[in-house]
C-alpha positions as CSV (number, residue, x, y, z in Angstrom):
1,X,28.5,-0.4,-38.2
2,X,30.3,-3.7,-37.8
3,X,26.9,-5.4,-37.4
4,X,25.7,-3.9,-40.7
5,X,28.8,-5.1,-42.6
6,X,28.4,-8.6,-41.1
7,X,24.7,-8.6,-42.1
8,X,25.6,-7.5,-45.6
9,X,28.2,-10.3,-46.0
10,X,26.0,-13.0,-44.7
11,X,23.1,-11.8,-46.8
12,X,25.3,-11.7,-49.9
13,X,26.6,-15.2,-49.3
14,X,23.0,-16.5,-48.9
15,X,22.0,-14.8,-52.1
16,X,24.9,-16.4,-54.0
17,X,24.0,-19.8,-52.6
18,X,20.4,-19.5,-53.4
19,X,21.0,-18.2,-56.9
20,X,23.4,-21.1,-57.5
21,X,20.6,-23.6,-56.8
22,X,18.2,-21.7,-58.9
23,X,20.6,-21.8,-61.8
24,X,21.4,-25.4,-61.3
25,X,17.7,-26.3,-61.4
26,X,17.4,-24.7,-64.8
27,X,18.5,-28.1,-66.1
28,X,15.0,-29.2,-65.5
29,X,14.0,-27.5,-68.7
30,X,16.0,-30.1,-70.6
31,X,13.8,-32.8,-69.0
32,X,10.7,-31.3,-70.4
33,X,9.5,-29.1,-67.5
34,X,7.5,-26.0,-68.3
35,X,8.1,-22.6,-66.8
36,X,5.2,-23.1,-64.3
37,X,6.4,-26.5,-63.3
38,X,9.9,-25.1,-62.8
39,X,8.7,-22.3,-60.6
40,X,6.5,-24.7,-58.6
41,X,9.6,-26.9,-58.1
42,X,11.8,-23.9,-57.1
43,X,9.3,-22.7,-54.6
44,X,9.1,-26.2,-53.1
45,X,12.8,-26.4,-52.4
46,X,14.1,-24.8,-49.2
47,X,17.6,-24.2,-50.8
48,X,16.1,-21.6,-53.1
49,X,14.7,-19.6,-50.2
50,X,18.3,-18.7,-49.3
51,X,18.1,-16.1,-52.1
52,X,15.1,-14.4,-50.6
53,X,16.5,-14.4,-47.1
54,X,19.8,-13.1,-48.3
55,X,18.0,-10.3,-50.3
56,X,16.1,-9.3,-47.2
57,X,19.3,-9.2,-45.1
58,X,21.2,-7.1,-47.7
59,X,18.3,-4.8,-48.0
60,X,18.1,-4.3,-44.2
61,X,21.8,-3.7,-44.0
62,X,21.7,-1.1,-46.8
63,X,18.5,0.7,-46.0
64,X,18.7,0.7,-42.2
65,X,19.1,4.3,-41.2
66,X,22.0,5.4,-39.1
67,X,20.9,8.1,-36.6
68,X,24.3,9.6,-36.3
69,X,24.4,10.3,-40.0
70,X,21.3,12.5,-39.9
71,X,22.9,14.9,-37.4
72,X,25.4,16.0,-40.1
73,X,22.6,16.7,-42.6
74,X,21.2,19.5,-40.4
């Protein structure tokens, strides 16, 4: 249970960090970038992958089944 909480917190922090960079890079629109150039730039930056990694970690921590919990359902 403690591992799931740790995984959730780390995943949440990575999601916040990744979304921060994605929002900061929105300023590229003021320089004349199109939406496709923006997305290409976002996918080329490793900082923006933190959001995806964090989303995966949070999903694992939430959706991972706890076998002890299913005993009480019977």
